[in-house]
C-alpha positions as CSV (number, residue, x, y, z in Angstrom):
1,M,-19.7,-105.7,-15.2
2,G,-19.7,-103.6,-19.0
3,I,-20.2,-100.0,-19.3
4,W,-24.1,-100.3,-20.0
5,H,-24.6,-102.0,-16.6
6,W,-22.9,-99.2,-14.7
7,L,-24.8,-96.7,-16.5
8,V,-28.1,-98.5,-15.4
9,V,-26.8,-98.2,-12.1
10,I,-26.1,-94.7,-11.9
11,L,-29.8,-93.8,-14.0
12,V,-31.6,-96.0,-10.7
13,V,-29.2,-94.0,-8.0
14,L,-30.4,-90.5,-10.0
15,V,-34.0,-91.6,-9.9
16,L,-34.3,-92.8,-6.1
17,F,-32.2,-90.2,-4.7
18,G,-32.4,-87.5,-6.7
19,G,-29.5,-85.1,-8.5
20,S,-29.6,-82.5,-5.6
21,K,-29.6,-85.6,-2.9
22,V,-26.3,-87.3,-4.7
23,S,-24.4,-83.9,-5.1
24,D,-25.3,-82.5,-1.7
25,L,-23.6,-86.2,-0.5
26,M,-20.7,-85.6,-2.9
27,G,-20.2,-82.3,-1.3
28,D,-20.4,-83.3,2.0
29,V,-17.8,-86.4,1.2
30,A,-15.0,-83.6,-0.3
31,K,-15.7,-81.8,3.1
32,G,-15.0,-84.8,5.1
33,I,-11.6,-85.5,3.1
34,K,-10.4,-82.1,3.4
35,A,-11.2,-82.1,7.3
36,F,-9.2,-85.4,7.5
37,K,-6.1,-83.9,5.0
38,K,-5.9,-81.1,8.0
39,G,-6.0,-83.4,10.7
40,L,-3.0,-85.1,9.4
41,Q,-1.1,-81.5,8.7
42,E,-1.8,-80.8,12.0
43,E,-0.3,-83.7,13.8
44,D,2.5,-83.4,11.3
45,K,3.6,-80.1,12.6
46,S,2.7,-81.4,16.4
47,I,5.4,-84.1,15.7
48,D,8.0,-81.9,14.2
49,K,8.0,-79.5,17.2
50,P,10.0,-81.4,19.6
51,E,9.0,-81.1,23.2
52,A,11.1,-79.7,26.2
53,T,13.1,-82.6,28.4
54,K,12.4,-82.8,31.7
55,S,15.4,-83.5,33.6
56,I,16.4,-84.5,37.5
57,E,18.8,-83.7,39.1
58,H,20.3,-86.5,41.4
59,N,22.4,-85.2,44.0
60,S,23.7,-88.9,45.9
61,S,24.9,-87.3,49.1
62,T,21.6,-86.2,49.6
63,T,20.4,-89.5,49.2
64,A,22.8,-90.7,51.6
65,E,22.0,-88.6,54.2
66,T,18.6,-88.6,54.2
67,R,18.6,-92.9,54.1
68,N,20.7,-92.0,57.8
69,D,18.1,-90.1,58.7
70,I,15.3,-92.7,57.8
71,G,16.9,-95.8,59.4
72,S,18.1,-93.7,63.0
73,K,14.5,-92.5,63.1
74,A,13.2,-96.4,62.9
75,L,15.7,-97.7,65.4
């Protein structure tokens, strides 16, 4: 497609939709792009902050006593 084809397509679009609708559409597209970029930046910030890690303390003597108690009750 040459330059003349593109000019005809643009002219047809302007005639069908009018100049104001095309500019409104482009404004909406720009708002969508800005919102997308903002969402990406917020996601990057949440990834940079490490979450607090939780650890569970394991006490083997308590587990052994609990198992003995359970075993004696079952008999």
